[in-house]
Structure formats: C-alpha cells, structure tokens
PDB file as gemmi writes it, atoms N, CA and C in Angstrom:
CRYST1    1.000    1.000    1.000  90.00  90.00  90.00 P 1                      
ATOM      1  N   UNK A   1      83.153 148.874 202.792  1.00  0.00           N  
ATOM      2  CA  UNK A   1      82.514 148.647 200.989  1.00  0.00           C  
ATOM      3  C   UNK A   1      82.575 150.055 200.558  1.00  0.00           C  
ATOM      4  N   UNK A   2      82.683 150.930 200.980  1.00  0.00           N  
ATOM      5  CA  UNK A   2      82.796 152.199 200.332  1.00  0.00           C  
ATOM      6  C   UNK A   2      84.318 152.608 199.653  1.00  0.00           C  
ATOM      7  N   UNK A   3      85.131 151.979 200.478  1.00  0.00           N  
ATOM      8  CA  UNK A   3      86.643 152.325 200.361  1.00  0.00           C  
ATOM      9  C   UNK A   3      86.958 151.549 199.216  1.00  0.00           C  
ATOM     10  N   UNK A   4      86.190 150.064 198.839  1.00  0.00           N  
ATOM     11  CA  UNK A   4      86.350 149.455 197.766  1.00  0.00           C  
ATOM     12  C   UNK A   4      85.912 149.934 196.544  1.00  0.00           C  
ATOM     13  N   UNK A   5      84.592 150.484 196.734  1.00  0.00           N  
ATOM     14  CA  UNK A   5      83.845 151.175 195.525  1.00  0.00           C  
ATOM     15  C   UNK A   5      84.668 152.470 194.859  1.00  0.00           C  
ATOM     16  N   UNK A   6      85.320 153.170 196.204  1.00  0.00           N  
ATOM     17  CA  UNK A   6      86.181 154.564 195.629  1.00  0.00           C  
ATOM     18  C   UNK A   6      87.007 153.904 194.932  1.00  0.00           C  
ATOM     19  N   UNK A   7      87.998 152.779 195.467  1.00  0.00           N  
ATOM     20  CA  UNK A   7      89.007 152.311 194.594  1.00  0.00           C  
ATOM     21  C   UNK A   7      88.885 151.791 193.076  1.00  0.00           C  
ATOM     22  N   UNK A   8      87.798 151.141 193.129  1.00  0.00           N  
ATOM     23  CA  UNK A   8      87.202 150.871 191.724  1.00  0.00           C  
ATOM     24  C   UNK A   8      86.905 151.838 191.094  1.00  0.00           C  
ATOM     25  N   UNK A   9      86.329 153.205 191.469  1.00  0.00           N  
ATOM     26  CA  UNK A   9      85.778 154.195 190.627  1.00  0.00           C  
ATOM     27  C   UNK A   9      87.331 154.549 190.159  1.00  0.00           C  
ATOM     28  N   UNK A  10      88.321 154.779 191.108  1.00  0.00           N  
ATOM     29  CA  UNK A  10      89.564 155.268 190.557  1.00  0.00           C  
ATOM     30  C   UNK A  10      90.283 154.619 189.524  1.00  0.00           C  
ATOM     31  N   UNK A  11      90.325 153.484 189.717  1.00  0.00           N  
ATOM     32  CA  UNK A  11      91.079 152.426 188.823  1.00  0.00           C  
ATOM     33  C   UNK A  11      90.187 152.741 187.725  1.00  0.00           C  
ATOM     34  N   UNK A  12      89.042 152.404 187.511  1.00  0.00           N  
ATOM     35  CA  UNK A  12      88.296 152.338 186.270  1.00  0.00           C  
ATOM     36  C   UNK A  12      88.514 153.940 185.611  1.00  0.00           C  
ATOM     37  N   UNK A  13      88.734 155.109 186.300  1.00  0.00           N  
ATOM     38  CA  UNK A  13      89.427 156.324 185.469  1.00  0.00           C  
ATOM     39  C   UNK A  13      90.481 156.270 185.347  1.00  0.00           C  
ATOM     40  N   UNK A  14      91.544 155.618 185.690  1.00  0.00           N  
ATOM     41  CA  UNK A  14      93.115 155.792 185.321  1.00  0.00           C  
ATOM     42  C   UNK A  14      92.946 154.571 183.955  1.00  0.00           C  
ATOM     43  N   UNK A  15      92.139 153.578 184.216  1.00  0.00           N  
ATOM     44  CA  UNK A  15      91.927 152.672 182.834  1.00  0.00           C  
ATOM     45  C   UNK A  15      91.492 153.856 181.753  1.00  0.00           C  
ATOM     46  N   UNK A  16      90.455 154.350 182.098  1.00  0.00           N  
ATOM     47  CA  UNK A  16      90.087 155.154 180.630  1.00  0.00           C  
ATOM     48  C   UNK A  16      90.657 156.353 180.130  1.00  0.00           C  
ATOM     49  N   UNK A  17      91.772 156.718 181.006  1.00  0.00           N  
ATOM     50  CA  UNK A  17      92.628 157.784 180.719  1.00  0.00           C  
ATOM     51  C   UNK A  17      93.986 157.200 180.089  1.00  0.00           C  
ATOM     52  N   UNK A  18      94.137 155.908 180.437  1.00  0.00           N  
ATOM     53  CA  UNK A  18      95.290 155.490 179.807  1.00  0.00           C  
ATOM     54  C   UNK A  18      94.578 154.691 178.302  1.00  0.00           C  
ATOM     55  N   UNK A  19      93.523 154.522 178.572  1.00  0.00           N  
ATOM     56  CA  UNK A  19      93.167 154.219 176.960  1.00  0.00           C  
ATOM     57  C   UNK A  19      92.874 155.276 175.949  1.00  0.00           C  
ATOM     58  N   UNK A  20      92.284 156.554 176.379  1.00  0.00           N  
ATOM     59  CA  UNK A  20      92.627 157.486 175.500  1.00  0.00           C  
ATOM     60  C   UNK A  20      94.103 158.265 175.037  1.00  0.00           C  
ATOM     61  N   UNK A  21      95.119 157.764 175.775  1.00  0.00           N  
ATOM     62  CA  UNK A  21      96.382 157.907 175.761  1.00  0.00           C  
ATOM     63  C   UNK A  21      96.711 156.998 174.616  1.00  0.00           C  
ATOM     64  N   UNK A  22      96.373 155.919 175.214  1.00  0.00           N  
ATOM     65  CA  UNK A  22      96.555 154.933 173.576  1.00  0.00           C  
ATOM     66  C   UNK A  22      96.463 155.144 172.425  1.00  0.00           C  
ATOM     67  N   UNK A  23      95.038 155.438 172.675  1.00  0.00           N  
ATOM     68  CA  UNK A  23      94.113 155.963 171.447  1.00  0.00           C  
ATOM     69  C   UNK A  23      94.844 156.999 170.303  1.00  0.00           C  
ATOM     70  N   UNK A  24      95.135 157.784 171.337  1.00  0.00           N  
ATOM     71  CA  UNK A  24      96.241 159.027 170.799  1.00  0.00           C  
ATOM     72  C   UNK A  24      97.003 158.876 170.182  1.00  0.00           C  
ATOM     73  N   UNK A  25      98.097 157.692 171.186  1.00  0.00           N  
ATOM     74  CA  UNK A  25      99.572 157.314 170.415  1.00  0.00           C  
ATOM     75  C   UNK A  25      99.458 156.493 169.201  1.00  0.00           C  
ATOM     76  N   UNK A  26      98.252 155.844 169.425  1.00  0.00           N  
ATOM     77  CA  UNK A  26      97.944 155.051 167.992  1.00  0.00           C  
ATOM     78  C   UNK A  26      97.809 155.801 166.627  1.00  0.00           C  
ATOM     79  N   UNK A  27      96.862 156.873 166.638  1.00  0.00           N  
ATOM     80  CA  UNK A  27      97.213 158.159 165.851  1.00  0.00           C  
ATOM     81  C   UNK A  27      98.158 158.596 165.413  1.00  0.00           C  
ATOM     82  N   UNK A  28      99.092 158.964 166.549  1.00  0.00           N  
ATOM     83  CA  UNK A  28     100.179 159.840 166.115  1.00  0.00           C  
ATOM     84  C   UNK A  28     100.970 158.681 165.551  1.00  0.00           C  
ATOM     85  N   UNK A  29     101.177 157.374 166.019  1.00  0.00           N  
ATOM     86  CA  UNK A  29     102.328 156.457 165.369  1.00  0.00           C  
ATOM     87  C   UNK A  29     101.609 156.103 164.078  1.00  0.00           C  
ATOM     88  N   UNK A  30     100.480 155.966 163.603  1.00  0.00           N  
ATOM     89  CA  UNK A  30     100.272 155.816 162.272  1.00  0.00           C  
ATOM     90  C   UNK A  30     100.098 157.016 161.179  1.00  0.00           C  
ATOM     91  N   UNK A  31     100.231 158.331 161.733  1.00  0.00           N  
ATOM     92  CA  UNK A  31     100.653 159.400 161.177  1.00  0.00           C  
ATOM     93  C   UNK A  31     102.076 159.794 160.869  1.00  0.00           C  
ATOM     94  N   UNK A  32     102.829 159.356 161.447  1.00  0.00           N  
ATOM     95  CA  UNK A  32     104.257 159.002 161.546  1.00  0.00           C  
ATOM     96  C   UNK A  32     104.511 158.244 160.388  1.00  0.00           C  
ATOM     97  N   UNK A  33     104.160 157.227 160.751  1.00  0.00           N  
ATOM     98  CA  UNK A  33     104.353 155.857 159.492  1.00  0.00           C  
ATOM     99  C   UNK A  33     104.459 156.143 157.919  1.00  0.00           C  
ATOM    100  N   UNK A  34     103.164 156.933 158.199  1.00  0.00           N  
ATOM    101  CA  UNK A  34     102.395 157.448 156.668  1.00  0.00           C  
ATOM    102  C   UNK A  34     103.666 158.458 156.090  1.00  0.00           C  
ATOM    103  N   UNK A  35     103.838 159.269 157.093  1.00  0.00           N  
ATOM    104  CA  UNK A  35     104.892 160.377 156.635  1.00  0.00           C  
ATOM    105  C   UNK A  35     106.477 159.748 156.512  1.00  0.00           C  
ATOM    106  N   UNK A  36     106.766 158.624 157.428  1.00  0.00           N  
ATOM    107  CA  UNK A  36     108.088 158.146 156.924  1.00  0.00           C  
ATOM    108  C   UNK A  36     107.957 157.462 155.782  1.00  0.00           C  
ATOM    109  N   UNK A  37     106.863 156.740 155.333  1.00  0.00           N  
ATOM    110  CA  UNK A  37     106.900 156.153 154.225  1.00  0.00           C  
ATOM    111  C   UNK A  37     106.807 156.945 152.656  1.00  0.00           C  
ATOM    112  N   UNK A  38     105.862 157.880 152.982  1.00  0.00           N  
ATOM    113  CA  UNK A  38     106.050 159.226 151.867  1.00  0.00           C  
ATOM    114  C   UNK A  38     107.824 159.814 151.773  1.00  0.00           C  
ATOM    115  N   UNK A  39     108.384 159.652 153.091  1.00  0.00           N  
ATOM    116  CA  UNK A  39     109.636 160.430 152.707  1.00  0.00           C  
ATOM    117  C   UNK A  39     110.602 159.268 152.016  1.00  0.00           C  
ATOM    118  N   UNK A  40     110.391 158.181 152.611  1.00  0.00           N  
ATOM    119  CA  UNK A  40     111.177 157.354 151.725  1.00  0.00           C  
ATOM    120  C   UNK A  40     110.935 157.171 150.332  1.00  0.00           C  
ATOM    121  N   UNK A  41     109.561 156.988 149.750  1.00  0.00           N  
ATOM    122  CA  UNK A  41     109.432 157.161 148.327  1.00  0.00           C  
ATOM    123  C   UNK A  41     109.838 157.978 147.754  1.00  0.00           C  
ATOM    124  N   UNK A  42     109.522 159.264 148.245  1.00  0.00           N  
ATOM    125  CA  UNK A  42     110.371 160.564 147.758  1.00  0.00           C  
ATOM    126  C   UNK A  42     111.960 160.233 147.658  1.00  0.00           C  
ATOM    127  N   UNK A  43     112.687 159.752 148.633  1.00  0.00           N  
ATOM    128  CA  UNK A  43     114.232 159.804 148.643  1.00  0.00           C  
ATOM    129  C   UNK A  43     114.312 158.837 147.246  1.00  0.00           C  
ATOM    130  N   UNK A  44     113.356 157.741 147.061  1.00  0.00           N  
ATOM    131  CA  UNK A  44     113.604 156.758 146.479  1.00  0.00           C  
ATOM    132  C   UNK A  44     113.578 157.107 145.222  1.00  0.00           C  
ATOM    133  N   UNK A  45     112.644 157.721 144.998  1.00  0.00           N  
ATOM    134  CA  UNK A  45     112.266 158.640 143.543  1.00  0.00           C  
ATOM    135  C   UNK A  45     113.641 159.411 143.067  1.00  0.00           C  
ATOM    136  N   UNK A  46     113.712 160.357 144.037  1.00  0.00           N  
ATOM    137  CA  UNK A  46     115.184 161.384 143.927  1.00  0.00           C  
ATOM    138  C   UNK A  46     116.570 160.266 143.600  1.00  0.00           C  
ATOM    139  N   UNK A  47     116.741 159.199 144.245  1.00  0.00           N  
ATOM    140  CA  UNK A  47     117.626 158.632 143.926  1.00  0.00           C  
ATOM    141  C   UNK A  47     117.709 158.054 142.226  1.00  0.00           C  
ATOM    142  N   UNK A  48     116.482 157.289 142.113  1.00  0.00           N  
ATOM    143  CA  UNK A  48     116.411 156.809 140.584  1.00  0.00           C  
ATOM    144  C   UNK A  48     116.503 158.167 139.764  1.00  0.00           C  
ATOM    145  N   UNK A  49     116.318 159.197 140.312  1.00  0.00           N  
ATOM    146  CA  UNK A  49     116.327 160.479 139.040  1.00  0.00           C  
ATOM    147  C   UNK A  49     118.111 160.650 138.821  1.00  0.00           C  
ATOM    148  N   UNK A  50     118.793 160.026 139.907  1.00  0.00           N  
ATOM    149  CA  UNK A  50     120.024 160.789 139.905  1.00  0.00           C  
ATOM    150  C   UNK A  50     120.666 161.880 140.572  1.00  0.00           C  
ATOM    151  N   UNK A  51     119.213 162.610 141.341  1.00  0.00           N  
ATOM    152  CA  UNK A  51     119.617 163.811 142.205  1.00  0.00           C  
ATOM    153  C   UNK A  51     120.156 163.709 143.403  1.00  0.00           C  
ATOM    154  N   UNK A  52     120.349 162.526 143.992  1.00  0.00           N  
ATOM    155  CA  UNK A  52     120.669 162.412 145.235  1.00  0.00           C  
ATOM    156  C   UNK A  52     122.213 162.912 145.675  1.00  0.00           C  
ATOM    157  N   UNK A  53     122.679 163.923 145.783  1.00  0.00           N  
ATOM    158  CA  UNK A  53     124.036 164.645 145.853  1.00  0.00           C  
ATOM    159  C   UNK A  53     124.490 164.763 147.458  1.00  0.00           C  
ATOM    160  N   UNK A  54     123.950 164.186 148.280  1.00  0.00           N  
ATOM    161  CA  UNK A  54     123.868 163.868 149.760  1.00  0.00           C  
ATOM    162  C   UNK A  54     125.050 162.980 150.103  1.00  0.00           C  
ATOM    163  N   UNK A  55     125.950 163.884 150.461  1.00  0.00           N  
ATOM    164  CA  UNK A  55     126.964 162.683 151.032  1.00  0.00           C  
ATOM    165  C   UNK A  55     126.854 162.307 152.595  1.00  0.00           C  
ATOM    166  N   UNK A  56     126.879 160.973 152.579  1.00  0.00           N  
ATOM    167  CA  UNK A  56     126.533 160.258 153.993  1.00  0.00           C  
ATOM    168  C   UNK A  56     127.669 159.756 154.580  1.00  0.00           C  
ATOM    169  N   UNK A  57     127.869 160.080 155.802  1.00  0.00           N  
ATOM    170  CA  UNK A  57     129.076 159.108 156.365  1.00  0.00           C  
ATOM    171  C   UNK A  57     130.206 159.378 155.931  1.00  0.00           C  
ATOM    172  N   UNK A  58     131.335 158.100 155.635  1.00  0.00           N  
ATOM    173  CA  UNK A  58     132.301 158.243 154.913  1.00  0.00           C  
ATOM    174  C   UNK A  58     132.605 158.370 153.565  1.00  0.00           C  
ATOM    175  N   UNK A  59     131.453 158.467 152.957  1.00  0.00           N  
ATOM    176  CA  UNK A  59     131.387 158.221 151.411  1.00  0.00           C  
ATOM    177  C   UNK A  59     132.129 159.817 150.951  1.00  0.00           C  
ATOM    178  N   UNK A  60     133.413 159.271 149.877  1.00  0.00           N  
ATOM    179  CA  UNK A  60     133.543 160.486 149.392  1.00  0.00           C  
ATOM    180  C   UNK A  60     133.161 160.938 148.329  1.00  0.00           C  
ATOM    181  N   UNK A  61     133.021 162.154 148.390  1.00  0.00           N  
ATOM    182  CA  UNK A  61     131.947 163.094 146.975  1.00  0.00           C  
ATOM    183  C   UNK A  61     132.670 162.913 145.752  1.00  0.00           C  
ATOM    184  N   UNK A  62     131.850 162.797 144.687  1.00  0.00           N  
ATOM    185  CA  UNK A  62     132.518 162.327 143.464  1.00  0.00           C  
ATOM    186  C   UNK A  62     133.701 163.070 142.874  1.00  0.00           C  
ATOM    187  N   UNK A  63     133.991 164.361 143.462  1.00  0.00           N  
ATOM    188  CA  UNK A  63     135.227 165.145 142.874  1.00  0.00           C  
ATOM    189  C   UNK A  63     136.677 164.774 143.411  1.00  0.00           C  
ATOM    190  N   UNK A  64     136.761 163.418 144.139  1.00  0.00           N  
ATOM    191  CA  UNK A  64     137.926 162.762 144.609  1.00  0.00           C  
ATOM    192  C   UNK A  64     138.548 161.825 143.516  1.00  0.00           C  
TER     193      UNK A  64                                                      
END                                                                             
C-alpha cells in the first residue's frame, strides 16, 4: 500500500510540474503570437507606404 501511495504522490507531482510547464508555454506562445501579428501589421504598413526595399529570394532589384 505504501508503494502505491508513493507512486501516486510522484505522479501527482509530475502532473503538477507538467501543468506549470504548459501554462508557461501558453503565455510564451501568446506573447510571440502578438509580436508576430504586430510585425506583420508593421510590414504591411511599410509596404503600403512604398518603403519596402528588401529584395526577397529570386526577385530582381528595380535597377535591372
């Protein structure tokens, strides 16, 4: 019986630890999602203003 109680205690602790990890990761994901959204909005504004002078991939620069 003691062995089962010890095992339950260890499993309970493991579940609590994993719950803490999941909670922390959810906060980090939310923060990163907000930051990515802000960067996408900022880049959209920059492109709308015509200031997006970054060459991406095989795109030729305008002076060719």
